[in-house]
N, CA, C and O atoms as a Maestro MAE file, in Angstrom:
{
 s_m_m2io_version
 :::
 2.0.0
}

f_m_ct {
 s_m_title
 :::
 protein
 m_atom[272] {
  # First column is atom index #
  i_m_mmod_type
  r_m_x_coord
  r_m_y_coord
  r_m_z_coord
  i_m_residue_number
  s_m_chain_name
  s_m_pdb_residue_name
  s_m_pdb_atom_name
  i_m_atomic_number
  :::
  1 25 -8.383 38.139 22.879 1 A "MET " " N  " 7
  2 3 -8.311 36.917 22.244 1 A "MET " " CA " 6
  3 2 -8.295 35.560 22.572 1 A "MET " " C  " 6
  4 15 -7.601 35.390 23.574 1 A "MET " " O  " 8
  5 25 -8.648 34.796 22.252 2 A "SER " " N  " 7
  6 3 -9.540 33.534 23.409 2 A "SER " " CA " 6
  7 2 -7.892 33.245 22.887 2 A "SER " " C  " 6
  8 15 -7.109 33.888 22.187 2 A "SER " " O  " 8
  9 25 -7.786 31.344 23.941 3 A "ALA " " N  " 7
  10 3 -7.074 30.913 23.631 3 A "ALA " " CA " 6
  11 2 -7.057 30.337 22.015 3 A "ALA " " C  " 6
  12 15 -6.220 30.471 21.122 3 A "ALA " " O  " 8
  13 25 -8.230 29.712 22.058 4 A "VAL " " N  " 7
  14 3 -8.821 28.472 20.678 4 A "VAL " " CA " 6
  15 2 -7.921 29.710 19.961 4 A "VAL " " C  " 6
  16 15 -6.858 29.532 19.367 4 A "VAL " " O  " 8
  17 25 -8.756 31.306 20.205 5 A "GLY " " N  " 7
  18 3 -8.036 32.226 18.838 5 A "GLY " " CA " 6
  19 2 -6.773 32.412 18.807 5 A "GLY " " C  " 6
  20 15 -6.263 32.686 17.721 5 A "GLY " " O  " 8
  21 25 -6.176 32.337 19.666 6 A "PHE " " N  " 7
  22 3 -4.779 32.634 19.488 6 A "PHE " " CA " 6
  23 2 -4.011 30.894 19.142 6 A "PHE " " C  " 6
  24 15 -2.786 30.783 19.172 6 A "PHE " " O  " 8
  25 25 -4.421 30.337 19.003 7 A "ILE " " N  " 7
  26 3 -3.783 29.258 18.179 7 A "ILE " " CA " 6
  27 2 -3.918 29.419 16.922 7 A "ILE " " C  " 6
  28 15 -2.953 29.425 16.157 7 A "ILE " " O  " 8
  29 25 -5.600 29.630 16.408 8 A "ASP " " N  " 7
  30 3 -5.640 29.426 15.590 8 A "ASP " " CA " 6
  31 2 -5.018 30.503 14.254 8 A "ASP " " C  " 6
  32 15 -4.937 30.290 13.044 8 A "ASP " " O  " 8
  33 25 -4.614 31.813 15.158 9 A "ALA " " N  " 7
  34 3 -3.673 32.593 14.950 9 A "ALA " " CA " 6
  35 2 -2.131 32.390 14.296 9 A "ALA " " C  " 6
  36 15 -1.599 32.652 13.217 9 A "ALA " " O  " 8
  37 25 -1.723 31.777 15.562 10 A "LYS " " N  " 7
  38 3 -0.138 31.115 15.446 10 A "LYS " " CA " 6
  39 2 -0.234 30.547 14.076 10 A "LYS " " C  " 6
  40 15 0.403 30.998 13.124 10 A "LYS " " O  " 8
  41 25 -1.284 29.256 13.992 11 A "LYS " " N  " 7
  42 3 -1.040 28.575 13.119 11 A "LYS " " CA " 6
  43 2 -0.900 28.878 11.994 11 A "LYS " " C  " 6
  44 15 -0.014 28.458 11.249 11 A "LYS " " O  " 8
  45 25 -2.034 29.895 11.641 12 A "HIS " " N  " 7
  46 3 -1.761 30.668 10.023 12 A "HIS " " CA " 6
  47 2 -1.320 31.064 10.293 12 A "HIS " " C  " 6
  48 15 -0.646 30.049 10.475 12 A "HIS " " O  " 8
  49 25 -0.356 32.295 10.935 13 A "LEU " " N  " 7
  50 3 1.216 33.052 10.838 13 A "LEU " " CA " 6
  51 2 2.065 32.034 10.361 13 A "LEU " " C  " 6
  52 15 2.656 31.953 9.284 13 A "LEU " " O  " 8
  53 25 2.025 30.991 11.676 14 A "TYR " " N  " 7
  54 3 3.432 29.881 10.959 14 A "TYR " " CA " 6
  55 2 3.354 29.464 9.036 14 A "TYR " " C  " 6
  56 15 4.363 29.283 8.354 14 A "TYR " " O  " 8
  57 25 2.187 29.408 8.607 15 A "ASN " " N  " 7
  58 3 1.838 28.921 7.885 15 A "ASN " " CA " 6
  59 2 2.954 30.546 6.793 15 A "ASN " " C  " 6
  60 15 3.090 30.565 5.569 15 A "ASN " " O  " 8
  61 25 3.265 31.139 7.340 16 A "VAL " " N  " 7
  62 3 2.541 32.587 6.198 16 A "VAL " " CA " 6
  63 2 4.531 32.791 6.496 16 A "VAL " " C  " 6
  64 15 5.596 32.522 5.940 16 A "VAL " " O  " 8
  65 25 4.019 33.412 7.697 17 A "VAL " " N  " 7
  66 3 6.140 33.137 7.645 17 A "VAL " " CA " 6
  67 2 7.083 32.008 6.491 17 A "VAL " " C  " 6
  68 15 7.818 32.244 5.532 17 A "VAL " " O  " 8
  69 25 6.629 30.750 7.144 18 A "LEU " " N  " 7
  70 3 7.609 29.590 5.977 18 A "LEU " " CA " 6
  71 2 6.839 30.066 4.859 18 A "LEU " " C  " 6
  72 15 7.920 30.407 4.378 18 A "LEU " " O  " 8
  73 25 6.084 30.383 4.068 19 A "GLU " " N  " 7
  74 3 6.033 30.811 2.568 19 A "GLU " " CA " 6
  75 2 6.669 31.513 3.104 19 A "GLU " " C  " 6
  76 15 7.561 30.736 3.446 19 A "GLU " " O  " 8
  77 25 7.091 32.920 3.681 20 A "GLU " " N  " 7
  78 3 7.752 33.833 3.154 20 A "GLU " " CA " 6
  79 2 9.190 33.150 3.060 20 A "GLU " " C  " 6
  80 15 9.775 32.962 1.993 20 A "GLU " " O  " 8
  81 25 9.725 32.773 4.430 21 A "VAL " " N  " 7
  82 3 11.315 32.518 4.216 21 A "VAL " " CA " 6
  83 2 10.944 31.342 2.991 21 A "VAL " " C  " 6
  84 15 11.497 31.438 1.896 21 A "VAL " " O  " 8
  85 25 10.466 30.800 3.130 22 A "SER " " N  " 7
  86 3 10.399 29.845 1.716 22 A "SER " " CA " 6
  87 2 11.333 30.393 0.314 22 A "SER " " C  " 6
  88 15 12.391 30.017 -0.191 22 A "SER " " O  " 8
  89 25 10.385 31.423 0.015 23 A "ASN " " N  " 7
  90 3 10.550 31.943 -0.806 23 A "ASN " " CA " 6
  91 2 12.871 32.644 -1.358 23 A "ASN " " C  " 6
  92 15 13.770 32.643 -2.199 23 A "ASN " " O  " 8
  93 25 12.497 32.990 -0.210 24 A "SER " " N  " 7
  94 3 14.494 33.260 0.185 24 A "SER " " CA " 6
  95 2 15.193 31.899 0.178 24 A "SER " " C  " 6
  96 15 15.928 31.558 -0.748 24 A "SER " " O  " 8
  97 25 14.995 31.309 1.003 25 A "LYS " " N  " 7
  98 3 15.578 29.324 1.293 25 A "LYS " " CA " 6
  99 2 15.011 28.590 0.469 25 A "LYS " " C  " 6
  100 15 13.868 28.210 0.725 25 A "LYS " " O  " 8
  101 25 15.846 28.074 -1.103 26 A "LYS " " N  " 7
  102 3 14.987 27.711 -1.668 26 A "LYS " " CA " 6
  103 2 13.800 26.366 -1.152 26 A "LYS " " C  " 6
  104 15 12.654 26.203 -1.572 26 A "LYS " " O  " 8
  105 25 14.751 25.318 0.150 27 A "ASN " " N  " 7
  106 3 14.047 24.102 -0.135 27 A "ASN " " CA " 6
  107 2 13.554 23.900 1.503 27 A "ASN " " C  " 6
  108 15 13.337 22.785 1.978 27 A "ASN " " O  " 8
  109 25 13.356 25.741 2.616 28 A "LEU " " N  " 7
  110 3 12.650 25.118 3.358 28 A "LEU " " CA " 6
  111 2 11.622 24.433 4.018 28 A "LEU " " C  " 6
  112 15 11.558 23.794 5.068 28 A "LEU " " O  " 8
  113 25 10.396 24.900 2.634 29 A "ARG " " N  " 7
  114 3 9.527 23.785 3.040 29 A "ARG " " CA " 6
  115 2 9.492 22.619 3.085 29 A "ARG " " C  " 6
  116 15 9.178 21.952 4.070 29 A "ARG " " O  " 8
  117 25 9.907 22.100 1.703 30 A "GLU " " N  " 7
  118 3 10.456 21.037 1.801 30 A "GLU " " CA " 6
  119 2 11.700 20.094 3.069 30 A "GLU " " C  " 6
  120 15 11.788 18.901 3.360 30 A "GLU " " O  " 8
  121 25 12.396 21.186 3.487 31 A "LEU " " N  " 7
  122 3 13.113 20.669 4.733 31 A "LEU " " CA " 6
  123 2 12.028 20.431 5.951 31 A "LEU " " C  " 6
  124 15 12.284 19.580 6.803 31 A "LEU " " O  " 8
  125 25 11.012 21.072 6.004 32 A "GLU " " N  " 7
  126 3 9.998 21.511 7.120 32 A "GLU " " CA " 6
  127 2 9.271 19.884 7.243 32 A "GLU " " C  " 6
  128 15 8.930 19.209 8.214 32 A "GLU " " O  " 8
  129 25 9.242 19.711 6.142 33 A "GLU " " N  " 7
  130 3 7.975 18.788 5.709 33 A "GLU " " CA " 6
  131 2 8.771 17.448 5.396 33 A "GLU " " C  " 6
  132 15 8.122 16.405 5.323 33 A "GLU " " O  " 8
  133 25 10.054 17.429 5.221 34 A "TRP " " N  " 7
  134 3 10.813 15.946 5.710 34 A "TRP " " CA " 6
  135 2 10.833 15.732 6.752 34 A "TRP " " C  " 6
  136 15 10.165 14.737 7.034 34 A "TRP " " O  " 8
  137 25 11.512 16.407 7.916 35 A "ARG " " N  " 7
  138 3 12.125 16.469 9.684 35 A "ARG " " CA " 6
  139 2 10.411 16.503 9.946 35 A "ARG " " C  " 6
  140 15 10.339 15.804 10.957 35 A "ARG " " O  " 8
  141 25 8.935 16.929 9.604 36 A "ILE " " N  " 7
  142 3 7.868 16.600 10.552 36 A "ILE " " CA " 6
  143 2 7.434 15.224 10.033 36 A "ILE " " C  " 6
  144 15 6.912 14.451 10.836 36 A "ILE " " O  " 8
  145 25 7.579 14.912 8.958 37 A "ASN " " N  " 7
  146 3 6.131 13.216 8.180 37 A "ASN " " CA " 6
  147 2 7.700 12.501 7.617 37 A "ASN " " C  " 6
  148 15 7.233 11.552 6.988 37 A "ASN " " O  " 8
  149 25 8.946 12.395 7.486 38 A "GLU " " N  " 7
  150 3 9.339 11.668 6.638 38 A "GLU " " CA " 6
  151 2 10.416 10.842 7.742 38 A "GLU " " C  " 6
  152 15 10.536 9.619 7.820 38 A "GLU " " O  " 8
  153 25 11.271 12.044 8.696 39 A "LEU " " N  " 7
  154 3 12.429 11.817 9.612 39 A "LEU " " CA " 6
  155 2 11.199 10.863 10.723 39 A "LEU " " C  " 6
  156 15 11.813 9.810 10.897 39 A "LEU " " O  " 8
  157 25 10.246 10.771 11.276 40 A "PRO " " N  " 7
  158 3 9.604 10.000 12.755 40 A "PRO " " CA " 6
  159 2 9.740 9.227 11.555 40 A "PRO " " C  " 6
  160 15 10.947 9.287 11.321 40 A "PRO " " O  " 8
  161 25 9.219 8.559 10.690 41 A "LYS " " N  " 7
  162 3 8.947 7.336 10.366 41 A "LYS " " CA " 6
  163 2 10.506 6.482 9.470 41 A "LYS " " C  " 6
  164 15 10.390 5.433 8.837 41 A "LYS " " O  " 8
  165 25 11.400 6.991 9.584 42 A "ILE " " N  " 7
  166 3 12.590 6.516 9.417 42 A "ILE " " CA " 6
  167 2 13.568 5.809 10.180 42 A "ILE " " C  " 6
  168 15 14.384 4.898 10.038 42 A "ILE " " O  " 8
  169 25 12.887 7.104 11.592 43 A "VAL " " N  " 7
  170 3 13.788 6.591 13.161 43 A "VAL " " CA " 6
  171 2 13.205 5.586 13.320 43 A "VAL " " C  " 6
  172 15 13.888 4.726 13.876 43 A "VAL " " O  " 8
  173 25 11.741 5.161 12.954 44 A "GLN " " N  " 7
  174 3 10.838 4.368 13.802 44 A "GLN " " CA " 6
  175 2 11.336 3.089 13.258 44 A "GLN " " C  " 6
  176 15 11.680 2.122 13.938 44 A "GLN " " O  " 8
  177 25 11.344 3.170 11.998 45 A "LYS " " N  " 7
  178 3 11.559 2.011 11.340 45 A "LYS " " CA " 6
  179 2 12.853 1.646 11.510 45 A "LYS " " C  " 6
  180 15 12.876 0.606 10.852 45 A "LYS " " O  " 8
  181 25 13.862 1.780 11.909 46 A "ARG " " N  " 7
  182 3 15.468 1.842 11.930 46 A "ARG " " CA " 6
  183 2 15.428 1.944 13.760 46 A "ARG " " C  " 6
  184 15 16.361 2.529 14.312 46 A "ARG " " O  " 8
  185 25 14.254 1.316 14.638 47 A "TYR " " N  " 7
  186 3 14.412 1.656 16.006 47 A "TYR " " CA " 6
  187 2 13.433 0.045 15.579 47 A "TYR " " C  " 6
  188 15 13.787 -0.886 16.302 47 A "TYR " " O  " 8
  189 25 12.435 -0.290 14.651 48 A "GLU " " N  " 7
  190 3 11.785 -1.823 15.069 48 A "GLU " " CA " 6
  191 2 13.038 -2.737 14.301 48 A "GLU " " C  " 6
  192 15 12.788 -3.888 13.941 48 A "GLU " " O  " 8
  193 25 13.968 -2.326 14.150 49 A "THR " " N  " 7
  194 3 14.884 -3.368 13.557 49 A "THR " " CA " 6
  195 2 16.788 -3.533 14.231 49 A "THR " " C  " 6
  196 15 17.643 -4.418 14.253 49 A "THR " " O  " 8
  197 25 16.667 -2.065 14.692 50 A "GLU " " N  " 7
  198 3 18.102 -2.022 15.439 50 A "GLU " " CA " 6
  199 2 18.097 -1.525 16.874 50 A "GLU " " C  " 6
  200 15 17.455 -0.520 17.179 50 A "GLU " " O  " 8
  201 25 18.879 -2.286 17.849 51 A "PRO " " N  " 7
  202 3 18.458 -1.957 19.169 51 A "PRO " " CA " 6
  203 2 18.873 0.034 19.787 51 A "PRO " " C  " 6
  204 15 18.444 0.567 20.811 51 A "PRO " " O  " 8
  205 25 19.696 0.594 18.837 52 A "GLU " " N  " 7
  206 3 20.251 1.808 18.985 52 A "GLU " " CA " 6
  207 2 19.265 2.573 18.099 52 A "GLU " " C  " 6
  208 15 19.015 2.176 16.961 52 A "GLU " " O  " 8
  209 25 18.498 4.077 18.815 53 A "LEU " " N  " 7
  210 3 18.790 5.096 18.231 53 A "LEU " " CA " 6
  211 2 19.544 6.124 17.528 53 A "LEU " " C  " 6
  212 15 20.237 6.698 18.368 53 A "LEU " " O  " 8
  213 25 19.702 6.557 16.515 54 A "TYR " " N  " 7
  214 3 20.916 6.938 15.965 54 A "TYR " " CA " 6
  215 2 20.123 7.731 14.380 54 A "TYR " " C  " 6
  216 15 19.153 7.385 13.704 54 A "TYR " " O  " 8
  217 25 21.077 8.880 14.268 55 A "LEU " " N  " 7
  218 3 20.644 9.868 12.875 55 A "LEU " " CA " 6
  219 2 21.574 9.276 12.089 55 A "LEU " " C  " 6
  220 15 22.415 8.732 12.804 55 A "LEU " " O  " 8
  221 25 21.899 9.077 10.400 56 A "THR " " N  " 7
  222 3 22.821 8.978 10.146 56 A "THR " " CA " 6
  223 2 23.628 10.203 9.468 56 A "THR " " C  " 6
  224 15 23.110 11.319 9.510 56 A "THR " " O  " 8
  225 25 25.061 10.001 8.756 57 A "LYS " " N  " 7
  226 3 25.537 11.422 8.272 57 A "LYS " " CA " 6
  227 2 24.397 12.329 7.743 57 A "LYS " " C  " 6
  228 15 23.880 13.258 8.364 57 A "LYS " " O  " 8
  229 25 24.074 11.880 6.419 58 A "PRO " " N  " 7
  230 3 23.043 12.325 5.385 58 A "PRO " " CA " 6
  231 2 21.652 13.069 6.253 58 A "PRO " " C  " 6
  232 15 21.329 14.239 6.045 58 A "PRO " " O  " 8
  233 25 21.175 12.478 6.897 59 A "GLU " " N  " 7
  234 3 20.089 13.241 7.749 59 A "GLU " " CA " 6
  235 2 20.046 13.866 8.719 59 A "GLU " " C  " 6
  236 15 19.101 14.583 9.047 59 A "GLU " " O  " 8
  237 25 21.439 13.630 9.565 60 A "LEU " " N  " 7
  238 3 22.094 14.587 10.532 60 A "LEU " " CA " 6
  239 2 22.207 16.050 9.467 60 A "LEU " " C  " 6
  240 15 21.885 17.162 9.884 60 A "LEU " " O  " 8
  241 25 22.796 15.765 7.835 61 A "LYS " " N  " 7
  242 3 22.984 17.005 7.208 61 A "LYS " " CA " 6
  243 2 21.902 18.122 6.776 61 A "LYS " " C  " 6
  244 15 21.853 19.327 6.528 61 A "LYS " " O  " 8
  245 25 20.742 16.553 6.864 62 A "GLN " " N  " 7
  246 3 19.802 16.951 6.249 62 A "GLN " " CA " 6
  247 2 18.663 18.180 7.191 62 A "GLN " " C  " 6
  248 15 17.806 18.826 6.588 62 A "GLN " " O  " 8
  249 25 18.883 18.300 8.686 63 A "LEU " " N  " 7
  250 3 18.470 18.581 9.817 63 A "LEU " " CA " 6
  251 2 19.250 19.752 10.165 63 A "LEU " " C  " 6
  252 15 18.870 20.911 10.326 63 A "LEU " " O  " 8
  253 25 19.993 19.428 10.221 64 A "MET " " N  " 7
  254 3 21.310 20.898 10.542 64 A "MET " " CA " 6
  255 2 20.322 21.729 9.636 64 A "MET " " C  " 6
  256 15 19.335 22.313 10.084 64 A "MET " " O  " 8
  257 25 20.747 21.714 8.144 65 A "ASN " " N  " 7
  258 3 20.236 22.979 7.003 65 A "ASN " " CA " 6
  259 2 18.935 23.150 7.274 65 A "ASN " " C  " 6
  260 15 18.469 24.286 7.178 65 A "ASN " " O  " 8
  261 25 17.983 21.893 7.720 66 A "TRP " " N  " 7
  262 3 16.376 23.009 8.541 66 A "TRP " " CA " 6
  263 2 16.677 24.268 9.538 66 A "TRP " " C  " 6
  264 15 16.157 25.381 9.454 66 A "TRP " " O  " 8
  265 25 17.598 23.852 10.462 67 A "LYS " " N  " 7
  266 3 18.069 24.361 11.556 67 A "LYS " " CA " 6
  267 2 18.581 25.857 11.488 67 A "LYS " " C  " 6
  268 15 18.246 26.651 12.368 67 A "LYS " " O  " 8
  269 25 19.446 26.258 10.368 68 A "LEU " " N  " 7
  270 3 19.832 26.577 10.115 68 A "LEU " " CA " 6
  271 2 18.762 27.209 8.812 68 A "LEU " " C  " 6
  272 15 19.207 27.992 7.972 68 A "LEU " " O  " 8
  :::
 }
 m_bond[271] {
  # First column is bond index #
  i_m_from
  i_m_to
  i_m_order
  :::
  1 1 2 1
  2 2 3 1
  3 3 4 2
  4 3 5 1
  5 5 6 1
  6 6 7 1
  7 7 8 2
  8 7 9 1
  9 9 10 1
  10 10 11 1
  11 11 12 2
  12 11 13 1
  13 13 14 1
  14 14 15 1
  15 15 16 2
  16 15 17 1
  17 17 18 1
  18 18 19 1
  19 19 20 2
  20 19 21 1
  21 21 22 1
  22 22 23 1
  23 23 24 2
  24 23 25 1
  25 25 26 1
  26 26 27 1
  27 27 28 2
  28 27 29 1
  29 29 30 1
  30 30 31 1
  31 31 32 2
  32 31 33 1
  33 33 34 1
  34 34 35 1
  35 35 36 2
  36 35 37 1
  37 37 38 1
  38 38 39 1
  39 39 40 2
  40 39 41 1
  41 41 42 1
  42 42 43 1
  43 43 44 2
  44 43 45 1
  45 45 46 1
  46 46 47 1
  47 47 48 2
  48 47 49 1
  49 49 50 1
  50 50 51 1
  51 51 52 2
  52 51 53 1
  53 53 54 1
  54 54 55 1
  55 55 56 2
  56 55 57 1
  57 57 58 1
  58 58 59 1
  59 59 60 2
  60 59 61 1
  61 61 62 1
  62 62 63 1
  63 63 64 2
  64 63 65 1
  65 65 66 1
  66 66 67 1
  67 67 68 2
  68 67 69 1
  69 69 70 1
  70 70 71 1
  71 71 72 2
  72 71 73 1
  73 73 74 1
  74 74 75 1
  75 75 76 2
  76 75 77 1
  77 77 78 1
  78 78 79 1
  79 79 80 2
  80 79 81 1
  81 81 82 1
  82 82 83 1
  83 83 84 2
  84 83 85 1
  85 85 86 1
  86 86 87 1
  87 87 88 2
  88 87 89 1
  89 89 90 1
  90 90 91 1
  91 91 92 2
  92 91 93 1
  93 93 94 1
  94 94 95 1
  95 95 96 2
  96 95 97 1
  97 97 98 1
  98 98 99 1
  99 99 100 2
  100 99 101 1
  101 101 102 1
  102 102 103 1
  103 103 104 2
  104 103 105 1
  105 105 106 1
  106 106 107 1
  107 107 108 2
  108 107 109 1
  109 109 110 1
  110 110 111 1
  111 111 112 2
  112 111 113 1
  113 113 114 1
  114 114 115 1
  115 115 116 2
  116 115 117 1
  117 117 118 1
  118 118 119 1
  119 119 120 2
  120 119 121 1
  121 121 122 1
  122 122 123 1
  123 123 124 2
  124 123 125 1
  125 125 126 1
  126 126 127 1
  127 127 128 2
  128 127 129 1
  129 129 130 1
  130 130 131 1
  131 131 132 2
  132 131 133 1
  133 133 134 1
  134 134 135 1
  135 135 136 2
  136 135 137 1
  137 137 138 1
  138 138 139 1
  139 139 140 2
  140 139 141 1
  141 141 142 1
  142 142 143 1
  143 143 144 2
  144 143 145 1
  145 145 146 1
  146 146 147 1
  147 147 148 2
  148 147 149 1
  149 149 150 1
  150 150 151 1
  151 151 152 2
  152 151 153 1
  153 153 154 1
  154 154 155 1
  155 155 156 2
  156 155 157 1
  157 157 158 1
  158 158 159 1
  159 159 160 2
  160 159 161 1
  161 161 162 1
  162 162 163 1
  163 163 164 2
  164 163 165 1
  165 165 166 1
  166 166 167 1
  167 167 168 2
  168 167 169 1
  169 169 170 1
  170 170 171 1
  171 171 172 2
  172 171 173 1
  173 173 174 1
  174 174 175 1
  175 175 176 2
  176 175 177 1
  177 177 178 1
  178 178 179 1
  179 179 180 2
  180 179 181 1
  181 181 182 1
  182 182 183 1
  183 183 184 2
  184 183 185 1
  185 185 186 1
  186 186 187 1
  187 187 188 2
  188 187 189 1
  189 189 190 1
  190 190 191 1
  191 191 192 2
  192 191 193 1
  193 193 194 1
  194 194 195 1
  195 195 196 2
  196 195 197 1
  197 197 198 1
  198 198 199 1
  199 199 200 2
  200 199 201 1
  201 201 202 1
  202 202 203 1
  203 203 204 2
  204 203 205 1
  205 205 206 1
  206 206 207 1
  207 207 208 2
  208 207 209 1
  209 209 210 1
  210 210 211 1
  211 211 212 2
  212 211 213 1
  213 213 214 1
  214 214 215 1
  215 215 216 2
  216 215 217 1
  217 217 218 1
  218 218 219 1
  219 219 220 2
  220 219 221 1
  221 221 222 1
  222 222 223 1
  223 223 224 2
  224 223 225 1
  225 225 226 1
  226 226 227 1
  227 227 228 2
  228 227 229 1
  229 229 230 1
  230 230 231 1
  231 231 232 2
  232 231 233 1
  233 233 234 1
  234 234 235 1
  235 235 236 2
  236 235 237 1
  237 237 238 1
  238 238 239 1
  239 239 240 2
  240 239 241 1
  241 241 242 1
  242 242 243 1
  243 243 244 2
  244 243 245 1
  245 245 246 1
  246 246 247 1
  247 247 248 2
  248 247 249 1
  249 249 250 1
  250 250 251 1
  251 251 252 2
  252 251 253 1
  253 253 254 1
  254 254 255 1
  255 255 256 2
  256 255 257 1
  257 257 258 1
  258 258 259 1
  259 259 260 2
  260 259 261 1
  261 261 262 1
  262 262 263 1
  263 263 264 2
  264 263 265 1
  265 265 266 1
  266 266 267 1
  267 267 268 2
  268 267 269 1
  269 269 270 1
  270 270 271 1
  271 271 272 2
  :::
 }
}
């Protein structure tokens, strides 16, 4: 298998596994999308207005829910 084939297979399998786990964990897909799409925007916006980077308690809780 070529490197490109491996990467394509990995992307496909990741989505298949994510879908299977999402069926057993109700919000996994939403948490994954939040982590990839929303959280970076939140942190970037905060960085533009404040000198320190941090996560709020609700953000950290949601990130830990994704991790677990």
